[in-house]
DRENPA-3360 file (N, C-alpha, C; in nm, 2 decimals, always signed):
BEGIN
1 = MRSAERDT = +0.73/-6.77/-1.10/+0.61/-6.74/-1.16/+0.64/-6.66/-1.29 ~ +0.56/-6.70/-1.40/+0.59/-6.65/-1.53/+0.55/-6.50/-1.53 ~ +0.62/-6.42/-1.62/+0.59/-6.27/-1.62/+0.45/-6.25/-1.66 ~ +0.39/-6.33/-1.75/+0.25/-6.31/-1.79/+0.16/-6.32/-1.67 ~ +0.19/-6.41/-1.58/+0.10/-6.42/-1.46/+0.13/-6.31/-1.37 ~ +0.25/-6.26/-1.36/+0.28/-6.15/-1.26/+0.21/-6.02/-1.31 ~ +0.19/-6.01/-1.44/+0.13/-5.89/-1.49/-0.02/-5.87/-1.44 ~ -0.08/-5.99/-1.41/-0.22/-5.98/-1.36/-0.23/-5.95/-1.21;
9 = LPDGIAHV = -0.12/-5.95/-1.14/-0.12/-5.93/-0.99/-0.14/-5.78/-0.96 ~ -0.23/-5.75/-0.87/-0.24/-5.61/-0.83/-0.10/-5.57/-0.76 ~ -0.06/-5.44/-0.79/+0.06/-5.39/-0.74/+0.06/-5.40/-0.58 ~ +0.18/-5.45/-0.53/+0.20/-5.45/-0.39/+0.17/-5.58/-0.31 ~ +0.12/-5.68/-0.39/+0.08/-5.81/-0.32/+0.16/-5.93/-0.38 ~ +0.25/-5.90/-0.47/+0.32/-6.02/-0.53/+0.43/-6.08/-0.44 ~ +0.48/-6.00/-0.34/+0.59/-6.06/-0.26/+0.54/-6.10/-0.12 ~ +0.55/-6.23/-0.09/+0.52/-6.28/+0.04/+0.64/-6.36/+0.09;
17 = PHADISTE = +0.70/-6.31/+0.20/+0.84/-6.37/+0.23/+0.84/-6.51/+0.27 ~ +0.75/-6.56/+0.35/+0.76/-6.70/+0.40/+0.73/-6.79/+0.28 ~ +0.82/-6.90/+0.28/+0.81/-6.99/+0.16/+0.68/-7.06/+0.15 ~ +0.62/-7.10/+0.26/+0.49/-7.17/+0.25/+0.38/-7.08/+0.21 ~ +0.38/-6.96/+0.26/+0.28/-6.87/+0.21/+0.30/-6.83/+0.07 ~ +0.42/-6.81/+0.02/+0.45/-6.78/-0.12/+0.39/-6.89/-0.21 ~ +0.42/-7.02/-0.17/+0.38/-7.13/-0.25/+0.22/-7.13/-0.26 ~ +0.15/-7.11/-0.15/+0.01/-7.11/-0.15/-0.04/-6.99/-0.23;
25 = FCTLAAES = +0.03/-6.88/-0.22/-0.02/-6.76/-0.30/-0.01/-6.78/-0.45 ~ +0.11/-6.83/-0.49/+0.13/-6.86/-0.63/+0.02/-6.95/-0.69 ~ -0.01/-7.06/-0.61/-0.11/-7.15/-0.65/-0.24/-7.09/-0.66 ~ -0.28/-7.01/-0.56/-0.41/-6.94/-0.57/-0.42/-6.84/-0.69 ~ -0.30/-6.77/-0.71/-0.30/-6.68/-0.82/-0.32/-6.75/-0.96 ~ -0.25/-6.86/-0.97/-0.26/-6.94/-1.10/-0.40/-6.99/-1.11 ~ -0.46/-7.03/-1.00/-0.60/-7.09/-1.01/-0.69/-6.98/-1.06 ~ -0.67/-6.86/-1.00/-0.76/-6.75/-1.03/-0.74/-6.69/-1.17;
33 = SSCPTDQV = -0.62/-6.69/-1.22/-0.59/-6.62/-1.35/-0.60/-6.72/-1.47 ~ -0.62/-6.85/-1.44/-0.63/-6.95/-1.56/-0.78/-7.00/-1.56 ~ -0.81/-7.06/-1.68/-0.94/-7.11/-1.70/-0.96/-7.24/-1.62 ~ -1.08/-7.26/-1.55/-1.10/-7.38/-1.47/-1.11/-7.50/-1.57 ~ -1.06/-7.62/-1.53/-1.07/-7.74/-1.61/-1.20/-7.81/-1.59 ~ -1.26/-7.79/-1.47/-1.39/-7.86/-1.45/-1.50/-7.78/-1.49 ~ -1.62/-7.84/-1.48/-1.74/-7.77/-1.52/-1.77/-7.65/-1.43 ~ -1.81/-7.54/-1.49/-1.84/-7.42/-1.41/-1.98/-7.45/-1.33;
41 = SAHQDERS = -1.97/-7.42/-1.20/-2.10/-7.45/-1.12/-2.20/-7.35/-1.16 ~ -2.32/-7.37/-1.12/-2.44/-7.29/-1.16/-2.43/-7.15/-1.10 ~ -2.37/-7.13/-0.98/-2.37/-7.00/-0.92/-2.25/-6.91/-0.97 ~ -2.16/-6.97/-1.05/-2.05/-6.89/-1.10/-2.09/-6.81/-1.23 ~ -2.01/-6.72/-1.26/-2.03/-6.64/-1.39/-2.01/-6.74/-1.51 ~ -2.10/-6.73/-1.60/-2.10/-6.83/-1.71/-2.02/-6.78/-1.83 ~ -1.96/-6.66/-1.81/-1.87/-6.62/-1.92/-1.75/-6.71/-1.93 ~ -1.70/-6.72/-2.05/-1.57/-6.80/-2.07/-1.46/-6.73/-2.02;
49 = CDQASPTA = -1.34/-6.80/-1.99/-1.22/-6.73/-1.94/-1.17/-6.63/-2.04 ~ -1.18/-6.66/-2.17/-1.13/-6.57/-2.27/-1.20/-6.43/-2.27 ~ -1.33/-6.43/-2.22/-1.40/-6.31/-2.21/-1.37/-6.23/-2.08 ~ -1.32/-6.30/-1.98/-1.29/-6.23/-1.85/-1.19/-6.12/-1.87 ~ -1.22/-6.00/-1.82/-1.14/-5.88/-1.83/-1.02/-5.90/-1.73 ~ -0.91/-5.82/-1.76/-0.80/-5.82/-1.66/-0.84/-5.77/-1.52 ~ -0.94/-5.68/-1.52/-0.99/-5.63/-1.39/-1.06/-5.74/-1.31 ~ -1.14/-5.82/-1.39/-1.21/-5.93/-1.32/-1.11/-6.04/-1.27;
57 = RSRRIRDK = -1.00/-6.07/-1.35/-0.90/-6.16/-1.30/-0.83/-6.11/-1.18 ~ -0.80/-5.98/-1.19/-0.73/-5.92/-1.08/-0.81/-5.92/-0.95 ~ -0.94/-5.90/-0.97/-1.03/-5.91/-0.85/-1.04/-6.04/-0.79 ~ -1.04/-6.15/-0.88/-1.04/-6.28/-0.83/-0.91/-6.32/-0.75 ~ -0.80/-6.27/-0.81/-0.67/-6.29/-0.74/-0.67/-6.22/-0.60 ~ -0.72/-6.10/-0.60/-0.72/-6.02/-0.47/-0.81/-6.09/-0.37 ~ -0.92/-6.15/-0.42/-1.01/-6.22/-0.32/-0.94/-6.35/-0.27 ~ -0.86/-6.41/-0.35/-0.79/-6.53/-0.31/-0.69/-6.49/-0.20;
65 = VVELAKRR = -0.62/-6.38/-0.22/-0.52/-6.33/-0.13/-0.58/-6.30/+0.00 ~ -0.70/-6.24/+0.00/-0.76/-6.20/+0.12/-0.80/-6.33/+0.20 ~ -0.85/-6.43/+0.12/-0.89/-6.55/+0.18/-0.77/-6.62/+0.25 ~ -0.66/-6.61/+0.18/-0.53/-6.67/+0.23/-0.49/-6.60/+0.36 ~ -0.50/-6.47/+0.36/-0.46/-6.39/+0.47/-0.54/-6.43/+0.59 ~ -0.67/-6.43/+0.57/-0.76/-6.47/+0.69/-0.73/-6.60/+0.74 ~ -0.71/-6.70/+0.65/-0.68/-6.84/+0.70/-0.55/-6.84/+0.78 ~ -0.44/-6.77/+0.72/-0.31/-6.78/+0.79/-0.32/-6.70/+0.92;
73 = WREDVTGR = -0.40/-6.59/+0.93/-0.42/-6.52/+1.06/-0.49/-6.61/+1.16 ~ -0.59/-6.69/+1.12/-0.66/-6.78/+1.21/-0.56/-6.88/+1.26 ~ -0.47/-6.93/+1.17/-0.38/-7.04/+1.21/-0.27/-6.98/+1.31 ~ -0.23/-6.86/+1.29/-0.12/-6.81/+1.37/-0.16/-6.72/+1.49 ~ -0.29/-6.70/+1.50/-0.33/-6.60/+1.61/-0.30/-6.65/+1.75 ~ -0.29/-6.79/+1.76/-0.26/-6.84/+1.89/-0.11/-6.86/+1.91 ~ -0.03/-6.83/+1.80/+0.11/-6.84/+1.81/+0.17/-6.70/+1.81 ~ +0.23/-6.66/+1.70/+0.30/-6.53/+1.69/+0.20/-6.41/+1.68;
81 = GLFAPYSP = +0.08/-6.43/+1.66/-0.02/-6.32/+1.65/-0.01/-6.25/+1.51 ~ +0.03/-6.33/+1.41/+0.04/-6.27/+1.27/-0.09/-6.23/+1.22 ~ -0.11/-6.11/+1.18/-0.24/-6.06/+1.13/-0.27/-6.10/+0.98 ~ -0.16/-6.10/+0.90/-0.18/-6.12/+0.76/-0.04/-6.14/+0.70 ~ -0.04/-6.21/+0.58/+0.09/-6.22/+0.51/+0.14/-6.09/+0.47 ~ +0.27/-6.08/+0.46/+0.33/-5.95/+0.43/+0.29/-5.90/+0.28 ~ +0.23/-5.79/+0.28/+0.19/-5.73/+0.15/+0.23/-5.58/+0.15 ~ +0.34/-5.54/+0.08/+0.38/-5.40/+0.08/+0.28/-5.31/+0.02;
89 = TPKELIQK = +0.28/-5.19/+0.08/+0.19/-5.08/+0.03/+0.27/-5.01/-0.07 ~ +0.20/-4.98/-0.19/+0.27/-4.90/-0.29/+0.33/-4.77/-0.24 ~ +0.45/-4.73/-0.29/+0.51/-4.61/-0.24/+0.42/-4.49/-0.27 ~ +0.36/-4.49/-0.39/+0.28/-4.37/-0.42/+0.17/-4.34/-0.32 ~ +0.10/-4.45/-0.27/+0.00/-4.43/-0.17/+0.06/-4.38/-0.04 ~ +0.18/-4.44/+0.00/+0.24/-4.39/+0.12/+0.27/-4.24/+0.11 ~ +0.33/-4.19/+0.01/+0.37/-4.05/-0.01/+0.24/-3.96/+0.00 ~ +0.14/-4.00/-0.07/+0.02/-3.92/-0.07/-0.05/-3.91/+0.06;
97 = TLQVLELD = -0.05/-4.03/+0.13/-0.11/-4.03/+0.27/-0.04/-3.95/+0.37 ~ +0.09/-3.96/+0.36/+0.18/-3.88/+0.46/+0.16/-3.73/+0.44 ~ +0.14/-3.69/+0.31/+0.12/-3.55/+0.29/-0.02/-3.50/+0.35 ~ -0.12/-3.59/+0.34/-0.25/-3.56/+0.40/-0.24/-3.54/+0.55 ~ -0.16/-3.63/+0.61/-0.15/-3.64/+0.76/-0.06/-3.52/+0.82 ~ +0.02/-3.45/+0.73/+0.09/-3.34/+0.77/+0.18/-3.36/+0.90 ~ +0.26/-3.46/+0.89/+0.35/-3.49/+1.00/+0.46/-3.38/+1.01 ~ +0.52/-3.38/+1.13/+0.64/-3.30/+1.16/+0.73/-3.37/+1.25;
105 = NRSVLLDI = +0.83/-3.30/+1.30/+0.94/-3.37/+1.38/+0.89/-3.40/+1.52 ~ +0.76/-3.36/+1.55/+0.71/-3.40/+1.68/+0.62/-3.53/+1.67 ~ +0.59/-3.57/+1.55/+0.50/-3.68/+1.52/+0.57/-3.81/+1.56 ~ +0.48/-3.91/+1.60/+0.53/-4.05/+1.63/+0.44/-4.14/+1.55 ~ +0.50/-4.21/+1.45/+0.43/-4.30/+1.36/+0.45/-4.45/+1.41 ~ +0.34/-4.52/+1.43/+0.35/-4.66/+1.47/+0.30/-4.74/+1.35 ~ +0.39/-4.83/+1.30/+0.35/-4.92/+1.19/+0.33/-5.06/+1.25 ~ +0.20/-5.10/+1.24/+0.17/-5.23/+1.30/+0.19/-5.34/+1.19;
113 = GCGDGRWL = +0.29/-5.42/+1.20/+0.32/-5.52/+1.09/+0.40/-5.44/+0.99 ~ +0.51/-5.39/+1.03/+0.58/-5.29/+0.94/+0.65/-5.35/+0.82 ~ +0.65/-5.48/+0.80/+0.71/-5.54/+0.68/+0.85/-5.50/+0.66 ~ +0.88/-5.44/+0.54/+1.01/-5.40/+0.50/+1.04/-5.25/+0.55 ~ +0.94/-5.19/+0.62/+0.96/-5.06/+0.68/+0.94/-4.94/+0.59 ~ +0.87/-4.96/+0.48/+0.86/-4.85/+0.39/+0.78/-4.73/+0.44 ~ +0.68/-4.75/+0.52/+0.61/-4.64/+0.59/+0.70/-4.57/+0.68 ~ +0.78/-4.64/+0.76/+0.87/-4.58/+0.86/+0.98/-4.50/+0.79;
121 = IEACSQFR = +1.04/-4.56/+0.69/+1.15/-4.50/+0.62/+1.11/-4.37/+0.55 ~ +0.99/-4.38/+0.49/+0.94/-4.26/+0.41/+0.90/-4.15/+0.50 ~ +0.83/-4.18/+0.62/+0.79/-4.08/+0.71/+0.91/-4.02/+0.78 ~ +1.00/-4.10/+0.83/+1.12/-4.05/+0.90/+1.21/-3.96/+0.82 ~ +1.23/-4.01/+0.70/+1.32/-3.94/+0.61/+1.26/-3.80/+0.56 ~ +1.13/-3.80/+0.54/+1.06/-3.68/+0.50/+1.05/-3.58/+0.61 ~ +1.00/-3.62/+0.72/+0.95/-3.53/+0.83/+1.04/-3.54/+0.95 ~ +1.14/-3.62/+0.96/+1.23/-3.64/+1.07/+1.15/-3.67/+1.20;
129 = CKGIGVES = +1.04/-3.74/+1.18/+0.96/-3.78/+1.29/+1.01/-3.91/+1.36 ~ +0.95/-3.95/+1.46/+0.99/-4.08/+1.52/+0.91/-4.19/+1.46 ~ +0.97/-4.31/+1.44/+0.90/-4.42/+1.39/+0.91/-4.54/+1.47 ~ +0.80/-4.61/+1.50/+0.80/-4.73/+1.57/+0.74/-4.84/+1.49 ~ +0.82/-4.95/+1.46/+0.78/-5.06/+1.38/+0.76/-5.18/+1.47 ~ +0.64/-5.25/+1.45/+0.62/-5.38/+1.52/+0.60/-5.48/+1.41 ~ +0.68/-5.59/+1.42/+0.68/-5.69/+1.32/+0.72/-5.83/+1.38 ~ +0.64/-5.93/+1.35/+0.66/-6.06/+1.41/+0.76/-6.14/+1.33;
137 = NAELVDTV = +0.80/-6.10/+1.21/+0.90/-6.17/+1.13/+1.03/-6.11/+1.16 ~ +1.12/-6.19/+1.23/+1.25/-6.14/+1.27/+1.34/-6.10/+1.14 ~ +1.32/-6.17/+1.03/+1.40/-6.14/+0.92/+1.37/-6.00/+0.86 ~ +1.24/-5.97/+0.86/+1.19/-5.84/+0.82/+1.24/-5.73/+0.91 ~ +1.24/-5.76/+1.04/+1.29/-5.66/+1.14/+1.44/-5.63/+1.11 ~ +1.52/-5.73/+1.08/+1.66/-5.71/+1.04/+1.67/-5.62/+0.91 ~ +1.58/-5.65/+0.82/+1.58/-5.58/+0.70/+1.55/-5.42/+0.72 ~ +1.45/-5.40/+0.80/+1.42/-5.26/+0.83/+1.53/-5.19/+0.90;
145 = RRHAAEQN = +1.59/-5.26/+1.00/+1.70/-5.20/+1.08/+1.82/-5.17/+0.98 ~ +1.85/-5.25/+0.88/+1.95/-5.23/+0.79/+1.92/-5.10/+0.70 ~ +1.80/-5.10/+0.65/+1.75/-4.99/+0.57/+1.76/-4.85/+0.64 ~ +1.72/-4.86/+0.77/+1.73/-4.74/+0.85/+1.87/-4.69/+0.87 ~ +1.96/-4.78/+0.90/+2.10/-4.74/+0.92/+2.16/-4.69/+0.79 ~ +2.12/-4.75/+0.68/+2.18/-4.70/+0.55/+2.13/-4.56/+0.51 ~ +2.02/-4.52/+0.57/+1.97/-4.38/+0.54/+1.98/-4.29/+0.66 ~ +2.07/-4.33/+0.75/+2.10/-4.25/+0.87/+1.97/-4.22/+0.96;
153 = LADLVTLH = +1.88/-4.32/+0.97/+1.76/-4.30/+1.04/+1.76/-4.39/+1.16 ~ +1.87/-4.45/+1.20/+1.87/-4.54/+1.31/+1.82/-4.48/+1.44 ~ +1.85/-4.34/+1.46/+1.81/-4.27/+1.58/+1.67/-4.24/+1.58 ~ +1.60/-4.25/+1.47/+1.46/-4.21/+1.46/+1.37/-4.34/+1.46 ~ +1.42/-4.45/+1.41/+1.34/-4.57/+1.40/+1.36/-4.67/+1.51 ~ +1.26/-4.71/+1.58/+1.26/-4.81/+1.68/+1.18/-4.93/+1.64 ~ +1.24/-5.06/+1.65/+1.18/-5.18/+1.60/+1.15/-5.28/+1.71 ~ +1.04/-5.35/+1.70/+1.01/-5.44/+1.81/+0.96/-5.57/+1.73;
161 = NTDVKLMG = +1.03/-5.68/+1.76/+1.00/-5.81/+1.70/+0.90/-5.88/+1.79 ~ +0.77/-5.84/+1.78/+0.67/-5.89/+1.88/+0.53/-5.87/+1.82 ~ +0.43/-5.90/+1.89/+0.29/-5.87/+1.86/+0.26/-5.74/+1.92 ~ +0.18/-5.65/+1.84/+0.15/-5.52/+1.89/+0.08/-5.52/+2.03 ~ +0.00/-5.63/+2.05/-0.08/-5.64/+2.18/+0.01/-5.66/+2.30 ~ +0.14/-5.69/+2.27/+0.23/-5.71/+2.38/+0.31/-5.59/+2.41 ~ +0.28/-5.48/+2.33/+0.36/-5.35/+2.35/+0.32/-5.28/+2.47 ~ +0.41/-5.20/+2.52/+0.38/-5.12/+2.64/+0.30/-4.99/+2.61;
169 = DLSLVTVA = +0.35/-4.88/+2.66/+0.28/-4.75/+2.65/+0.28/-4.71/+2.50 ~ +0.16/-4.68/+2.45/+0.15/-4.62/+2.31/+0.09/-4.48/+2.31 ~ +0.09/-4.42/+2.43/+0.02/-4.29/+2.44/+0.08/-4.18/+2.36 ~ +0.21/-4.20/+2.32/+0.28/-4.09/+2.25/+0.26/-4.10/+2.10 ~ +0.20/-4.21/+2.06/+0.18/-4.23/+1.91/+0.08/-4.13/+1.86 ~ +0.11/-4.06/+1.75/+0.02/-3.97/+1.68/-0.04/-4.02/+1.56 ~ +0.02/-4.12/+1.50/-0.03/-4.19/+1.38/+0.00/-4.34/+1.39 ~ -0.10/-4.42/+1.36/-0.09/-4.56/+1.36/-0.12/-4.61/+1.22;
177 = VFYGSRAS = -0.05/-4.70/+1.16/-0.07/-4.75/+1.03/-0.08/-4.90/+1.03 ~ -0.18/-4.95/+0.96/-0.20/-5.10/+0.96/-0.26/-5.14/+0.82 ~ -0.20/-5.25/+0.78/-0.24/-5.32/+0.65/-0.26/-5.46/+0.68 ~ -0.39/-5.50/+0.71/-0.42/-5.64/+0.74/-0.53/-5.69/+0.66 ~ -0.62/-5.76/+0.72/-0.75/-5.80/+0.66/-0.87/-5.74/+0.73 ~ -0.98/-5.76/+0.67/-1.11/-5.71/+0.73/-1.13/-5.76/+0.87 ~ -1.10/-5.89/+0.88/-1.12/-5.95/+1.02/-1.02/-5.90/+1.12 ~ -0.90/-5.88/+1.08/-0.80/-5.83/+1.17/-0.82/-5.69/+1.21;
185 = CKELAPFL = -0.88/-5.61/+1.12/-0.91/-5.46/+1.15/-1.02/-5.47/+1.26 ~ -1.11/-5.55/+1.25/-1.22/-5.56/+1.35/-1.16/-5.61/+1.48 ~ -1.06/-5.70/+1.47/-1.01/-5.75/+1.60/-0.91/-5.65/+1.66 ~ -0.85/-5.57/+1.58/-0.75/-5.47/+1.64/-0.82/-5.34/+1.69 ~ -0.94/-5.31/+1.64/-1.00/-5.18/+1.67/-1.02/-5.16/+1.82 ~ -1.08/-5.26/+1.90/-1.09/-5.23/+2.05/-0.96/-5.21/+2.12 ~ -0.86/-5.28/+2.08/-0.72/-5.26/+2.13/-0.67/-5.12/+2.11 ~ -0.68/-5.07/+1.98/-0.63/-4.94/+1.96/-0.71/-4.83/+2.03;
193 = TQRLQPNT = -0.85/-4.85/+2.04/-0.93/-4.76/+2.11/-0.89/-4.74/+2.26 ~ -0.84/-4.85/+2.32/-0.80/-4.84/+2.46/-0.66/-4.79/+2.48 ~ -0.57/-4.82/+2.38/-0.43/-4.79/+2.40/-0.38/-4.66/+2.33 ~ -0.45/-4.61/+2.23/-0.41/-4.49/+2.17/-0.48/-4.37/+2.24 ~ -0.42/-4.25/+2.23/-0.49/-4.13/+2.28/-0.61/-4.11/+2.19 ~ -0.72/-4.06/+2.24/-0.83/-4.02/+2.15/-0.79/-3.92/+2.04 ~ -0.85/-3.94/+1.93/-0.82/-3.85/+1.81/-0.69/-3.88/+1.74 ~ -0.62/-3.99/+1.78/-0.50/-4.03/+1.71/-0.53/-4.07/+1.57;
201 = YVVSVQFE = -0.45/-4.03/+1.47/-0.48/-4.07/+1.34/-0.45/-4.22/+1.33 ~ -0.54/-4.30/+1.26/-0.52/-4.44/+1.23/-0.55/-4.46/+1.08 ~ -0.45/-4.51/+1.01/-0.45/-4.53/+0.87/-0.46/-4.68/+0.84 ~ -0.56/-4.72/+0.77/-0.58/-4.87/+0.73/-0.58/-4.88/+0.58 ~ -0.49/-4.96/+0.53/-0.47/-4.98/+0.39/-0.57/-5.09/+0.34 ~ -0.65/-5.06/+0.24/-0.74/-5.15/+0.18/-0.87/-5.19/+0.26 ~ -0.85/-5.22/+0.38/-0.97/-5.26/+0.46/-1.00/-5.15/+0.56 ~ -1.13/-5.15/+0.60/-1.18/-5.05/+0.69/-1.20/-5.09/+0.83;
209 = FPWALEQK = -1.18/-4.99/+0.92/-1.21/-5.01/+1.06/-1.35/-4.98/+1.09 ~ -1.41/-5.03/+1.20/-1.55/-5.00/+1.23/-1.57/-4.86/+1.30 ~ -1.50/-4.76/+1.24/-1.51/-4.63/+1.30/-1.56/-4.53/+1.19 ~ -1.59/-4.41/+1.23/-1.64/-4.31/+1.14/-1.51/-4.27/+1.05 ~ -1.53/-4.28/+0.92/-1.42/-4.25/+0.82/-1.40/-4.10/+0.82 ~ -1.28/-4.05/+0.82/-1.25/-3.91/+0.81/-1.21/-3.88/+0.66 ~ -1.13/-3.97/+0.60/-1.08/-3.93/+0.46/-1.03/-4.06/+0.40 ~ -1.04/-4.06/+0.26/-0.97/-4.17/+0.19/-0.87/-4.12/+0.09;
217 = VTGAGFVA = -0.76/-4.19/+0.08/-0.66/-4.15/-0.02/-0.64/-4.27/-0.11 ~ -0.62/-4.24/-0.24/-0.59/-4.35/-0.34/-0.46/-4.33/-0.41 ~ -0.40/-4.44/-0.45/-0.28/-4.44/-0.51/-0.24/-4.58/-0.56 ~ -0.20/-4.59/-0.69/-0.15/-4.72/-0.74/-0.26/-4.82/-0.73 ~ -0.38/-4.78/-0.74/-0.49/-4.89/-0.73/-0.53/-4.93/-0.59 ~ -0.46/-4.87/-0.49/-0.49/-4.91/-0.35/-0.56/-4.79/-0.28 ~ -0.62/-4.82/-0.16/-0.69/-4.71/-0.09/-0.64/-4.72/+0.06 ~ -0.61/-4.60/+0.11/-0.58/-4.58/+0.25/-0.70/-4.51/+0.32;
225 = SIYRSPAH = -0.76/-4.57/+0.42/-0.87/-4.50/+0.49/-0.81/-4.44/+0.62 ~ -0.85/-4.31/+0.64/-0.79/-4.24/+0.75/-0.90/-4.22/+0.86 ~ -0.87/-4.25/+0.99/-0.97/-4.24/+1.09/-0.90/-4.16/+1.21 ~ -0.99/-4.12/+1.30/-0.94/-4.07/+1.43/-0.98/-4.17/+1.53 ~ -0.89/-4.22/+1.62/-0.93/-4.32/+1.72/-1.03/-4.25/+1.82 ~ -1.13/-4.34/+1.84/-1.24/-4.29/+1.93/-1.20/-4.27/+2.08 ~ -1.29/-4.21/+2.16/-1.26/-4.19/+2.30/-1.25/-4.33/+2.37 ~ -1.17/-4.34/+2.47/-1.16/-4.46/+2.55/-1.29/-4.51/+2.59;
233 = ETTQQPHC = -1.31/-4.64/+2.58/-1.44/-4.70/+2.64/-1.42/-4.71/+2.79 ~ -1.52/-4.68/+2.86/-1.52/-4.69/+3.00/-1.63/-4.79/+3.05 ~ -1.59/-4.87/+3.15/-1.69/-4.97/+3.20/-1.77/-4.91/+3.31 ~ -1.90/-4.90/+3.29/-1.99/-4.84/+3.39/-2.00/-4.93/+3.51 ~ -1.99/-4.87/+3.63/-2.01/-4.94/+3.75/-2.16/-4.97/+3.78 ~ -2.20/-5.09/+3.82/-2.34/-5.12/+3.84/-2.39/-5.03/+3.96 ~ -2.51/-4.99/+3.95/-2.58/-4.92/+4.05/-2.62/-5.01/+4.17 ~ -2.59/-4.96/+4.28/-2.63/-5.04/+4.40/-2.78/-5.03/+4.43;
% end
């Protein structure tokens, strides 16, 4: 991808590890950042491409990435359970969010779809807390394991190459982090409600959970929404 095209990409979404996803992403980005060759349809903005601001181009690219994430999630949900293509969270946002959460060495952070492990590495190195990473991509799991070992965090970071819904007991988790899509947040919410202890912190990057928002943190153009997991849902027994 040319450097001029990369400059239009929002920070943190340029790297997608799977070759097929990367190819689709680059195609979508190019389509969104270049002027269309065909006639603009009636419902589209009639401004010329030369008049489109960098913000508008960035928004179109982001919308395309979200569209791609949703499509790939639908394709993979019956297989590996992939929620979205790998999109790293900017380090600035991670650091600011962790400060708000006030972790300590008794905390347990669960990163759902941990990618390259940047949430885990940052949290465990700063606060000496426990970190649990769940990632369906085996290559990324190996990358996180290597990074943890290099920073002497192997005893604090535990990794699982699986779908989070196949995990066992999550009752010790004090913070759960997730960066997926709007659809996958909605899909994941009932599972977390049942599996996490009530009032556990849940952090969602960019997209919101269908819960009462406690706080928002911004950094590098990204947003982290902080929630407390609701009380467990109970099934009422029918009256005789």
